[in-house]
MARLUMGU-986488 format. One record per residue (C-alpha): residue number from 1; x, z, y; chain. Coordinates in pm, 1 decimal, always signed. Example, Ala and Ser with C-alpha at 12.3 -4.5 7.8 and 13.67 -1.06 7.14 Angstrom:
// residues 2
+-----+----------+----------+----------+---+
|   k |       xx |       zz |       yy | c |
+-----+----------+----------+----------+---+
|   1 |  +1230.0 |   +780.0 |   -450.0 | A |
|   2 |  +1367.0 |   +714.0 |   -106.0 | A |
+-----+----------+----------+----------+---+
//
This chain:
// residues 247
+-----+----------+----------+----------+---+
|   k |       xx |       zz |       yy | c |
+-----+----------+----------+----------+---+
|   1 |  -1856.7 |   +563.5 |  +3938.0 | A |
|   2 |  -1712.1 |   +232.2 |  +3824.1 | A |
|   3 |  -1429.9 |   +238.5 |  +3573.8 | A |
|   4 |  -1101.5 |   +122.9 |  +3722.3 | A |
|   5 |   -994.0 |   -210.6 |  +3579.9 | A |
|   6 |   -684.8 |   -213.8 |  +3362.3 | A |
|   7 |   -386.4 |   -417.3 |  +3478.9 | A |
|   8 |   -192.0 |   -638.1 |  +3235.7 | A |
|   9 |   +117.6 |   -853.1 |  +3270.6 | A |
|  10 |   +169.1 |  -1135.1 |  +3019.8 | A |
|  11 |   +501.9 |  -1318.0 |  +3034.0 | A |
|  12 |   +537.3 |  -1687.0 |  +2952.5 | A |
|  13 |   +164.5 |  -1721.0 |  +3003.2 | A |
|  14 |   +111.5 |  -2062.4 |  +3162.5 | A |
|  15 |    +54.2 |  -2222.2 |  +2820.1 | A |
|  16 |    +21.3 |  -2160.0 |  +2448.1 | A |
|  17 |    -23.4 |  -1812.5 |  +2303.0 | A |
|  18 |    +57.0 |  -1644.7 |  +2634.3 | A |
|  19 |   -213.4 |  -1836.5 |  +2818.4 | A |
|  20 |   -469.6 |  -1758.0 |  +2549.5 | A |
|  21 |   -364.4 |  -1391.7 |  +2550.5 | A |
|  22 |   -427.6 |  -1382.6 |  +2925.3 | A |
|  23 |   -766.7 |  -1544.4 |  +2869.6 | A |
|  24 |   -872.6 |  -1300.5 |  +2597.9 | A |
|  25 |   -758.3 |   -997.4 |  +2796.1 | A |
|  26 |   -939.5 |  -1130.8 |  +3100.2 | A |
|  27 |  -1258.5 |  -1164.0 |  +2898.1 | A |
|  28 |  -1231.7 |   -792.4 |  +2823.8 | A |
|  29 |  -1253.8 |   -718.4 |  +3196.0 | A |
|  30 |   -881.6 |   -665.2 |  +3244.3 | A |
|  31 |   -701.3 |   -787.4 |  +3555.9 | A |
|  32 |   -423.9 |  -1014.9 |  +3428.2 | A |
|  33 |    -99.3 |  -1107.7 |  +3597.9 | A |
|  34 |     +2.3 |  -1438.5 |  +3448.1 | A |
|  35 |   +380.7 |  -1460.3 |  +3445.4 | A |
|  36 |   +536.8 |  -1805.5 |  +3453.4 | A |
|  37 |   +888.6 |  -1936.4 |  +3509.7 | A |
|  38 |   +747.0 |  -2237.5 |  +3697.4 | A |
|  39 |   +523.5 |  -2083.1 |  +3963.7 | A |
|  40 |   +330.4 |  -2406.2 |  +4024.0 | A |
|  41 |   +237.6 |  -2424.2 |  +3656.3 | A |
|  42 |   +149.4 |  -2057.3 |  +3665.0 | A |
|  43 |    -82.6 |  -2110.1 |  +3960.2 | A |
|  44 |   -248.3 |  -2401.3 |  +3783.2 | A |
|  45 |   -303.9 |  -2193.1 |  +3470.0 | A |
|  46 |   -435.4 |  -1895.6 |  +3666.1 | A |
|  47 |   -674.5 |  -2117.6 |  +3860.5 | A |
|  48 |   -814.9 |  -2249.7 |  +3533.8 | A |
|  49 |   -884.6 |  -1896.5 |  +3410.0 | A |
|  50 |  -1034.5 |  -1794.0 |  +3742.8 | A |
|  51 |  -1262.7 |  -2094.0 |  +3699.4 | A |
|  52 |  -1385.4 |  -1921.8 |  +3382.1 | A |
|  53 |  -1473.9 |  -1615.4 |  +3588.5 | A |
|  54 |  -1168.3 |  -1411.1 |  +3495.2 | A |
|  55 |   -960.1 |  -1191.4 |  +3724.8 | A |
|  56 |   -621.7 |  -1360.7 |  +3685.6 | A |
|  57 |   -338.9 |  -1418.7 |  +3931.0 | A |
|  58 |     -7.5 |  -1594.1 |  +3882.8 | A |
|  59 |   +325.0 |  -1423.8 |  +3941.9 | A |
|  60 |   +667.1 |  -1587.1 |  +3957.7 | A |
|  61 |   +858.2 |  -1456.3 |  +3656.9 | A |
|  62 |  +1152.2 |  -1617.6 |  +3487.9 | A |
|  63 |  +1223.0 |  -1329.5 |  +3251.9 | A |
|  64 |  +1595.5 |  -1409.7 |  +3251.5 | A |
|  65 |  +1614.6 |  -1379.9 |  +3630.3 | A |
|  66 |  +1695.1 |  -1027.8 |  +3753.5 | A |
|  67 |  +1541.3 |  -1088.7 |  +4096.4 | A |
|  68 |  +1215.4 |  -1210.8 |  +3943.3 | A |
|  69 |  +1200.7 |   -896.5 |  +3729.8 | A |
|  70 |  +1247.4 |   -661.4 |  +4024.0 | A |
|  71 |  +1017.3 |   -867.0 |  +4246.1 | A |
|  72 |   +730.1 |   -856.0 |  +3997.4 | A |
|  73 |   +772.3 |   -479.5 |  +3965.0 | A |
|  74 |   +751.2 |   -451.2 |  +4344.6 | A |
|  75 |   +435.2 |   -665.1 |  +4352.4 | A |
|  76 |   +267.3 |   -452.7 |  +4085.6 | A |
|  77 |   +370.7 |   -127.4 |  +4255.2 | A |
|  78 |   +239.7 |   -238.9 |  +4593.7 | A |
|  79 |    -83.5 |   -399.2 |  +4474.7 | A |
|  80 |   -186.8 |   -168.2 |  +4189.7 | A |
|  81 |    +46.9 |   +130.0 |  +4170.9 | A |
|  82 |    +65.3 |   +117.5 |  +3792.9 | A |
|  83 |    +69.3 |   -116.1 |  +3491.0 | A |
|  84 |   -145.0 |    -57.1 |  +3182.6 | A |
|  85 |    -38.4 |   -343.0 |  +2954.1 | A |
|  86 |   +285.9 |   -536.4 |  +2918.6 | A |
|  87 |   +285.0 |   -828.3 |  +2675.5 | A |
|  88 |   +640.5 |   -957.7 |  +2632.4 | A |
|  89 |   +531.2 |  -1300.8 |  +2519.2 | A |
|  90 |   +796.6 |  -1534.5 |  +2663.1 | A |
|  91 |  +1034.9 |  -1671.0 |  +2401.9 | A |
|  92 |  +1241.5 |  -1973.5 |  +2304.9 | A |
|  93 |  +1375.5 |  -2142.1 |  +1992.0 | A |
|  94 |  +1678.2 |  -2367.5 |  +2033.6 | A |
|  95 |  +1947.5 |  -2511.6 |  +1813.3 | A |
|  96 |  +1747.2 |  -2732.2 |  +1578.5 | A |
|  97 |  +1694.3 |  -2686.3 |  +1208.8 | A |
|  98 |  +1368.0 |  -2716.6 |  +1021.2 | A |
|  99 |  +1189.1 |  -2509.7 |   +761.3 | A |
| 100 |  +1416.0 |  -2460.2 |   +462.0 | A |
| 101 |  +1734.2 |  -2524.1 |   +660.6 | A |
| 102 |  +1992.6 |  -2245.1 |   +695.7 | A |
| 103 |  +2160.5 |  -2270.1 |  +1037.2 | A |
| 104 |  +2385.9 |  -1964.9 |  +1010.8 | A |
| 105 |  +2717.8 |  -2154.3 |  +1011.9 | A |
| 106 |  +2602.2 |  -2440.1 |  +1234.9 | A |
| 107 |  +2445.8 |  -2240.6 |  +1518.2 | A |
| 108 |  +2635.3 |  -2298.6 |  +1841.7 | A |
| 109 |  +2750.1 |  -1983.2 |  +2024.1 | A |
| 110 |  +2574.2 |  -2095.9 |  +2342.2 | A |
| 111 |  +2246.0 |  -2142.2 |  +2154.5 | A |
| 112 |  +2278.0 |  -1793.3 |  +2007.6 | A |
| 113 |  +2349.2 |  -1641.9 |  +2349.7 | A |
| 114 |  +2067.4 |  -1833.4 |  +2522.9 | A |
| 115 |  +1818.9 |  -1734.9 |  +2254.5 | A |
| 116 |  +1911.3 |  -1368.4 |  +2278.3 | A |
| 117 |  +1903.6 |  -1382.3 |  +2658.6 | A |
| 118 |  +1536.1 |  -1479.7 |  +2659.1 | A |
| 119 |  +1406.9 |  -1325.5 |  +2336.9 | A |
| 120 |  +1589.4 |   -993.2 |  +2348.9 | A |
| 121 |  +1795.2 |   -899.3 |  +2655.0 | A |
| 122 |  +1532.0 |  -1007.0 |  +2908.1 | A |
| 123 |  +1261.7 |   -816.3 |  +2718.6 | A |
| 124 |  +1469.2 |   -498.7 |  +2724.3 | A |
| 125 |  +1551.3 |   -536.1 |  +3094.3 | A |
| 126 |  +1198.3 |   -625.0 |  +3204.3 | A |
| 127 |  +1049.9 |   -339.6 |  +3003.7 | A |
| 128 |  +1300.3 |    -92.1 |  +3147.6 | A |
| 129 |  +1221.0 |   -218.7 |  +3497.4 | A |
| 130 |   +845.6 |   -183.2 |  +3449.1 | A |
| 131 |   +844.0 |   +138.0 |  +3247.4 | A |
| 132 |   +801.3 |   +368.2 |  +3550.7 | A |
| 133 |   +481.2 |   +177.6 |  +3633.9 | A |
| 134 |   +360.5 |   +189.1 |  +3271.8 | A |
| 135 |   +423.3 |   +564.6 |  +3268.0 | A |
| 136 |   +166.9 |   +593.0 |  +3548.6 | A |
| 137 |    -99.9 |   +442.3 |  +3323.0 | A |
| 138 |   -348.7 |   +665.3 |  +3146.2 | A |
| 139 |   -281.6 |   +468.8 |  +2826.2 | A |
| 140 |    +12.5 |   +229.3 |  +2847.8 | A |
| 141 |    +53.1 |    -44.6 |  +2589.0 | A |
| 142 |   +368.1 |   -253.2 |  +2531.4 | A |
| 143 |   +348.5 |   -552.3 |  +2297.1 | A |
| 144 |   +663.6 |   -735.7 |  +2192.6 | A |
| 145 |   +600.1 |  -1084.7 |  +2057.2 | A |
| 146 |   +810.7 |  -1093.6 |  +1746.3 | A |
| 147 |   +770.5 |  -1313.7 |  +1440.0 | A |
| 148 |   +753.6 |  -1273.7 |  +1065.8 | A |
| 149 |  +1092.9 |  -1445.5 |  +1082.0 | A |
| 150 |  +1232.1 |  -1120.1 |  +1219.6 | A |
| 151 |  +1163.7 |   -936.2 |   +894.4 | A |
| 152 |  +1489.3 |   -845.3 |   +719.9 | A |
| 153 |  +1297.4 |   -732.5 |   +412.3 | A |
| 154 |  +1123.6 |  -1066.3 |   +367.5 | A |
| 155 |  +1440.2 |  -1264.4 |   +442.9 | A |
| 156 |  +1619.8 |  -1075.2 |   +167.2 | A |
| 157 |  +1339.8 |  -1105.9 |    -90.4 | A |
| 158 |  +1345.4 |  -1418.4 |   -311.2 | A |
| 159 |  +1002.1 |  -1573.5 |   -327.9 | A |
| 160 |   +882.9 |  -1426.8 |     +1.8 | A |
| 161 |   +697.3 |  -1659.0 |   +242.5 | A |
| 162 |  +1006.4 |  -1690.9 |   +463.4 | A |
| 163 |  +1288.2 |  -1671.2 |   +208.3 | A |
| 164 |  +1381.8 |  -2038.8 |   +259.1 | A |
| 165 |  +1364.1 |  -2020.1 |   +640.2 | A |
| 166 |  +1695.1 |  -1916.9 |   +793.7 | A |
| 167 |  +1691.9 |  -2028.0 |  +1160.5 | A |
| 168 |  +1970.4 |  -1791.1 |  +1252.5 | A |
| 169 |  +1952.1 |  -1759.7 |  +1632.3 | A |
| 170 |  +1574.4 |  -1726.2 |  +1651.7 | A |
| 171 |  +1541.7 |  -1500.1 |  +1346.9 | A |
| 172 |  +1820.3 |  -1267.5 |  +1458.7 | A |
| 173 |  +1673.9 |  -1239.1 |  +1809.0 | A |
| 174 |  +1338.5 |  -1130.8 |  +1668.6 | A |
| 175 |  +1504.7 |   -880.3 |  +1435.6 | A |
| 176 |  +1679.9 |   -732.1 |  +1738.6 | A |
| 177 |  +1347.9 |   -725.4 |  +1924.4 | A |
| 178 |  +1194.5 |   -531.9 |  +1635.7 | A |
| 179 |  +1475.5 |   -277.4 |  +1665.8 | A |
| 180 |  +1389.8 |   -237.3 |  +2034.5 | A |
| 181 |  +1026.5 |   -173.0 |  +1942.1 | A |
| 182 |  +1122.9 |   +100.0 |  +1696.1 | A |
| 183 |  +1368.9 |   +268.0 |  +1932.4 | A |
| 184 |  +1142.8 |   +254.7 |  +2238.6 | A |
| 185 |   +841.4 |   +385.1 |  +2047.1 | A |
| 186 |  +1054.2 |   +675.3 |  +1922.4 | A |
| 187 |  +1170.2 |   +759.2 |  +2274.3 | A |
| 188 |   +811.4 |   +749.4 |  +2401.6 | A |
| 189 |   +654.7 |   +945.5 |  +2117.1 | A |
| 190 |   +436.9 |  +1224.0 |  +2247.2 | A |
| 191 |   +334.3 |  +1015.4 |  +2548.9 | A |
| 192 |    +24.6 |   +800.2 |  +2589.5 | A |
| 193 |   +233.2 |   +480.0 |  +2568.0 | A |
| 194 |   +222.1 |   +275.6 |  +2247.1 | A |
| 195 |   +485.6 |    +14.8 |  +2162.2 | A |
| 196 |   +440.5 |   -239.4 |  +1883.4 | A |
| 197 |   +575.0 |   -573.1 |  +1759.0 | A |
| 198 |   +331.4 |   -857.9 |  +1699.0 | A |
| 199 |   +362.2 |  -1152.2 |  +1462.6 | A |
| 200 |   +112.1 |  -1404.7 |  +1599.2 | A |
| 201 |   +127.7 |  -1630.3 |  +1293.5 | A |
| 202 |   +233.9 |  -1991.7 |  +1265.0 | A |
| 203 |    +37.1 |  -2141.3 |  +1552.6 | A |
| 204 |    -19.6 |  -2491.4 |  +1688.2 | A |
| 205 |   +196.6 |  -2458.8 |  +2000.7 | A |
| 206 |   +490.0 |  -2657.2 |  +2138.6 | A |
| 207 |   +715.5 |  -2435.8 |  +1927.3 | A |
| 208 |   +490.0 |  -2417.1 |  +1622.1 | A |
| 209 |   +404.5 |  -2791.0 |  +1626.4 | A |
| 210 |    +87.0 |  -2952.2 |  +1497.9 | A |
| 211 |   +196.8 |  -2874.4 |  +1141.6 | A |
| 212 |   +100.8 |  -2508.9 |  +1196.2 | A |
| 213 |   -217.8 |  -2389.4 |  +1022.5 | A |
| 214 |   -341.3 |  -2156.2 |  +1298.6 | A |
| 215 |   -518.1 |  -2246.1 |  +1620.0 | A |
| 216 |   -403.3 |  -2089.3 |  +1947.3 | A |
| 217 |   -706.6 |  -1857.1 |  +1991.9 | A |
| 218 |   -627.8 |  -1694.5 |  +1657.4 | A |
| 219 |   -259.1 |  -1676.4 |  +1748.1 | A |
| 220 |   -339.5 |  -1454.1 |  +2047.0 | A |
| 221 |   -554.7 |  -1206.6 |  +1854.8 | A |
| 222 |   -274.6 |   -979.1 |  +1733.6 | A |
| 223 |   -130.5 |   -941.9 |  +2083.7 | A |
| 224 |   -472.6 |   -858.7 |  +2224.5 | A |
| 225 |   -544.1 |   -607.8 |  +1947.2 | A |
| 226 |   -217.4 |   -425.1 |  +2012.1 | A |
| 227 |   -262.5 |   -443.0 |  +2390.5 | A |
| 228 |   -598.3 |   -268.0 |  +2366.0 | A |
| 229 |   -531.6 |     -8.8 |  +2095.3 | A |
| 230 |   -739.5 |   +308.7 |  +2110.2 | A |
| 231 |   -581.3 |   +650.4 |  +2158.2 | A |
| 232 |   -547.3 |   +700.2 |  +1782.0 | A |
| 233 |   -386.7 |   +358.7 |  +1727.4 | A |
| 234 |    -37.3 |   +309.6 |  +1584.5 | A |
| 235 |   +292.5 |   +295.5 |  +1768.0 | A |
| 236 |   +633.0 |   +175.7 |  +1651.4 | A |
| 237 |   +475.3 |    -74.9 |  +1411.5 | A |
| 238 |   +500.5 |   -442.5 |  +1321.2 | A |
| 239 |   +165.9 |   -614.9 |  +1272.5 | A |
| 240 |    -21.7 |   -937.6 |  +1211.0 | A |
| 241 |   -399.0 |   -936.4 |  +1244.8 | A |
| 242 |   -412.0 |   -562.1 |  +1182.1 | A |
| 243 |   -189.1 |   -570.4 |   +875.3 | A |
| 244 |   +152.9 |   -404.6 |   +879.2 | A |
| 245 |   +456.3 |   -619.3 |   +803.5 | A |
| 246 |   +778.1 |   -496.6 |   +641.0 | A |
| 247 |  +1072.8 |   -460.0 |   +874.2 | A |
+-----+----------+----------+----------+---+
//
């Protein structure tokens, strides 16, 4: 009897780390729903991965849009009846400021709100919407794309790799996302669902720029590792390439 294929949803997956995460999951024999705010771009990305022999389909998903969130849940429920993997990959960084610049007192309120809307509130709402479908999985996995810049410990430690980086809106949104990971994992303890935060690394993407040291395939590895954890894998953790990070 053939093993039923796992079903994964990756948000913000028409390019960058999300696209590569979809590719790597697809190569593992997983059916991937490629979420994209711009459906045309999502279709183009999905077609490219199907051209590589992968089982990938695009779904319309602006994570900040309530209708898109409920619609994608309805699509998954009708087509598959459950969801095995949710990778909350979509994220933004707005408001300017470079490495070594502290933007705490210059961040505009609208930039703070917009950043939290995408990086935190939409993740919470989408995950809550999809949780009933994940609970139907034999081994649900939720991966929240955080950043080392969400680490309060490292921000407060002189000499740490991120001590000089204080991009307030982005950093605070990822710290809040980490709190969601901890709280959700605690609520789901004793179930087969694992919830973890991933730091992909500093990657050559539109956000990371060409100055980043990591290539996109390596940037997707942590998400894929956490999305495919075995039964004895961790939950409620914060990881990069298998190594735990301090909260």
